[in-house]
C-alpha positions, 0 to 999 in steps of 0.5 A, a space after each residue: 500499499 502507498 499513500 501520501 497524506 497531509 501531515 497536519 494533526 487530526 483524529 485518530 482513525 483505525 481500519 482493519 480487513 484485506 485492502 482497508 485503508 484509513 485516514 484522517 485529516 486533510 487527505 491529498 491522495 491514498 491508494 491500495 494495491 489490488 482492488 485499488 481504492 483512491 481517496 480525494 478531498 470531497 471526492 471518492 473514486 473507484 478504479 477498475 484493478 487493471 489500472 495499476 497492475 503489477 510490472 511483472 504482470 504487464 506485457 509489451 504491445 507489438 512493435 512498441 517503439 520510440 525511434 527518433 529516426 529511422 537512418 535512412 541515409 546510413 552507409 558503410 559501418 559493416 564491421 561495426 554491425 558485425 560485432 552487434 550481430 555477433 553479440 545478439 547471436 552468441 549466448 553469453 556475449 555482454 548485453 550492454 554495448 557502447 558505440 563511442 567516438 568523436 561527436 558527429 561520427 555517426 554514433 546515433 545514426 549506427 544506433 538507429 540502424 541497428 534499432 531498425 534491424 532489431 524491431 522484428 525480434 525485440 519489444 520494446 525497442 526504446 530510445 532514450 535520451 541519456 545525457 544525464 542520470 535524471 534524463 535516464 530516469 525520465 526515458 524509463 518513465 516514459 517507457 513505463 507510460 507506454 507499456 501501461 498508459 493508465 499510469 501517466 495519470 496515477 503515479 508521479 514521475 519517480 514512481 513511474 521510474 520505478 515501475 518501468 525498472 520493475 518491468 525491465 528487471 522482469 522481462 526479456 527480449 527488450 532493446 534500450 538505446 542510451 543516446 549520448 551518455 556523458 557519465 558511465 556512472 549514470 548508467 550502472 544503476 539500470 544496468 545492475 537491475 535490468 540484466 536480462 535485456 539488451 543495451 546498446 549505449 551512444 557516447 563520446 566518452 572513450 574511458 570508464 567502460 570497463 565492466 559496464 559495457 563491451 566497447 565498440 570504437 567508431 572512427 570516421 567513414 572511408 573516402 568511398 563511403 563519405 562520397 556515397 553518403 554526401 552523394 545520397 543526401 546531394 543527389 547527383 554527382 560532383 566531380 569535386 565531392 571527394 575532395 571536399 570529404 577529404 577537407 572534412 575528414 570524412 566526419 558523417 556529420 560534417 558530410 551531411 551538414 555539407 550536402 544538405 547545405 548545397 542541396 538547399 542552396 543548389 551550389 556545387 561542391 567547388 562553391 562550397 569548398 571556396 566558402 569553407 576556405 573564406 568563411 569557415 566558422 559560418 560554414 561549421 556552424 551552417 545548417 539547412 533550412 529545418 535542420 537541427 541547429 544543435 547538431 553542427 560541427 561547430 556546436 557539437 564542438 562548443 559542447 564538448 568544450 563546455 564539459 571541459 571548461 573547468 580545466 583551462 589547460 585541456 582547452 588550451 592544449 586542444 587549441 594549441 594541437 589545432 595548429 599542427 597536422 592531425 597524426 603523430 603530435 608528440 605529447 612532449 610538445 605541450 610539456 612546458 604548458 604546466 606540470 607533468 601531472 597537469 598536462 598529463 591530466 588535461 590530455 587524458 580528460 581530452 581523450 575521455 571525451 574523444 577529442 585526441 586519441 593516444 598511440 604511444 608517445 604520440 596523440 592524434 586529433 580529427 582535422 575538423 576539430 582542429 579546423 574548428 579550433 582555429 576559427 573565430 566565433 562570435 559569442 564562443 568564449 572558446 574560440 574568441 580572437 584572443 585565445 586563438 592567437 594565444 594557442 598560435 603563439 604557444 604552438 610556435 613556441 613549442 616547436 621552437 623549444 622542440 626543434 634541436 639546434 644542431 640538425 645536422 647531429 644524427 641524434 637530431 634526425 628521429 626528432 626532427 622526422 617527427 615534427 616535419 608534418 606539423 612544421 608544415 602544417 603550422 606554415 600552412 596554417 599561419 600567414 607568412 606576414 605574420 610569422 614572428 621571430 621564433 617561426 623564422 627559427 623553426 622555418 630555418 632549422 627545418 629547412 636545413 634538415 630537409 636538405 640532408 634528409 633526402 632527395 624527396 624531402 629536400 624538394 620542400 626546403 626551398 619554399 620555407 627557407 625563402 619564407 624563413 628569409 624574409 621573416 629574418 630580414 623583418 625581424 633582424 635586418 638583412 645582415 643579421 646572423 640568423 638572417 646570413 645563415 638562412 641565406 647560405 641555407 637558400 643558396 644551398 637549396 637554389 643550387 640542389 633545386 635550380 639550375 647552376 645559371 640561377 644558383 651561381 649569382 646567388 652562391 657569390 652574393 651570399 659568399 661575399 656578404 658573409 666574408 664581409 659581415 662576419 669574416 672569412 673564418 666564421 662557420 657561417 662564412 665557411 657554410 657559404 664557402 662549402 657551397 660555392 665549391 659545389 657550384 664552382 664543381 657544377 659550372 666545370 670550374 674545377 680549379 676553382 672548386 678544388 681551391 675553395 674545397 682546400 681553403 674550406 677544410 682549412 678554416 673548418 679545422 682551424 675552427 672546430 678541430 680535426 676530429 670533428 664532423 665538419 672537419 670530416 666532411 670538408 675532408 670528403 668534399 676535398 677528395 671529390 674535388 681531386 677526383 674532378 681534376 683527375 688527381 685520382 692517386 692523391 684522392 685515393 690516398 686521402 680517401 684512405 686516411 679519411 676513412 680510418 679517421 673517421 672510423 676512428 673517432 666517429 664510428 663505423 655507421 656514422 653518417 660521415 664514415 658512411 659517406 667516406 666508405 661510399 667515396 672509397 668504393 667509387 675511387 676503387 672502381 675509377 682505380 680500375 679504369 684505364 688511366 686515359 679513361 680516368 682523365 676523359 671522364 675528368 674532361 667530360 665532368 669540366 664541361 659542366 652545364 657549358 652550352 650543348 655543343 661543348 657537352 657534345 663534343 666532350 662525349 665525341 672525344 670519349 666515345 672515341 677514347 672508349 673505342 680504343 680502349 683495349 677491354 683487358 685493361 679494365 681490371 675486373 671487380 672480384 666477389 669480395 668487392 661486391 659483397 663490401 659495396 652491397 654491406 655499404 648500401 644496407 648500412 646506408 639504407 638503415 642508418 640514413 634512409 633510402 633517399 639521402 643522397 649518400 645512400 644514392 652515392 652508395 647505390 651508384 658505387 655498387 652499380 659501378 662494381 657489378 658493372 666491373 665484374 662483367 658477369 651476366 649474373 649482375 645485369 638485372 641487379 644492376 638495372 634495378 639499382 639504376 631504376 632506384 636511382 632514377 626514381 629517387 632523383 626524380 624528385 629533383 627537377 634540376 638533376 633530371 633536366 641534366 640527366 636529360 641533356 647528357 642523354 640528349 647529347 648521347 643521342 646525337 653522338 651515337 647516331 654519328 657513329 658509322 652503321 654496319 651494313 647490316 643495320 
């Protein structure tokens, strides 16, 4: 029996007998169990026994459901659907599963799709908005009223909820969808009291589900499925849909939002992309007429940040990482923003709300989360101009702290490899005119690393260094030390990536300026001299190149000492200069000394040692050639990038000379030579990477050894090596242009050769 009485004192009353009720004073309501009687002031109502039956005795009406939508636009998710079906088909599997992931990733859509599929086998299929414990209670109360409509007028909400709980506990075959749960603890009382049915939970929370529900994490759609979704909403095909879906990170909410907008406004995808580029803040908040303004990318982002507002560091870190590449962001970048414990806790909270994901020592964040985080919005306290400006400055400062000062040190290479995509992303998001001195430093150091990181990577250094030079001039003037250092690196990039005609005046000017401002023995001046040596070599001025190489070695040795890596690198350049002028014997002796000293001081696998070893292999191959041919090769090298006729003339002489050389004058390479060259190449690949210039040199050295064996077994490996070299250097436009010039000239010379009568 239950009753609600006025607590004011009144005359004593007695009652006896089954179903009896006694009340005194002013009565609001009184109820018994079976054979219920309700008493009201000045009113007595007799209710039928079926009006408030026990929950255990009530059956579910057929096809009872309250799904808010049917997910008609559902695409993909085959793997996740498979997991849901497997749990239904396998006895003993968890009765509660949670679809978790970033807001807008399609959790509710998948839940609705699964609920429709469960309609024929489950009753009821009931959808509960579950953002809080009170919302869950209200959803269970609504279920109770749907199961027994008469209860709505009889029971207060808390008693309706209790009745619904008892019904769930005493029945099976039902499915409850608890949508958008914010705290796993909110669902535990319901799950613990109703173990005989099926729960499907959706939540942005990525943690706290252990022991509560089986987790099914959701990722973004595949590119193919994202385009399918866009096309279903928009109708018709658009060639730019792939680009748009990629720009939106294949996030279902964003794809649907964009498609609906394009449909309503009858605009093309290209127009939408242009609007997104010029007015991102408006477009991320835009929806179609009649659409849910609470379900836009910007709004979902804002609601999540509101939940994290009690931890300002978490919000600041998210805004900071918005300026980087979306994947592989080192956690260490945020170490200076707070104590280790505070930073770890802040990252943990972001991960718990599916804003980021952990992967070892790095984190990832969806590109749309980043895009919204970089965009100012009126009235959004998280995205005001001041907060976004501070986050951008923090992102630059974090990279400036992380970039090693000496990027030429092998120990710095793994760090730079991890930072490289984030420097590129930052440079893309920050306008060049906004570059600070710290940004100039980051760009300069990154460009320096890229020039040595590999031929393919080196191609991107030129643009970064030009931008760094402009920033340095603004902040330090045209003759500041960092400005001159950046100009030297830019001259080096010009030599590596542009024509010699373009590189030569740049190299000359920067060498003269460095010598005048910093002096001849300054490290920056010596770097400019080293670059000038290589330009002179490309010009075919081998005598000047040799003189510059000797001067550079003397200056570096004075500055850093005989056993510094820079000194070994300068000695390497001198050996190459000697080879270019045909002084093979002297080059041979110096190379032996270089290799021995470098191995002793730096070790077998130091880059300087590997470079010396590749040089040694090349010299060994040249030493096996006839002396006349060696001199001729040096002569062809001296032609450099002179006019086409000069190159053709040199090749004519070379072809004639080769024809007059007795093949027996060539020394054959041995199996031992082959094994040694192969070991050098394997080590270069492992230590330096496939694209490093010294790895390319090692390939060419091995190719030379294969050819010197004159063994048909090595013909195919030699061809493969040459194709690898072409593949790598194809990223260098100037190198490819020079190769084509040589091939054209060689073709001309071959066409001049006399033909046999049979041809």
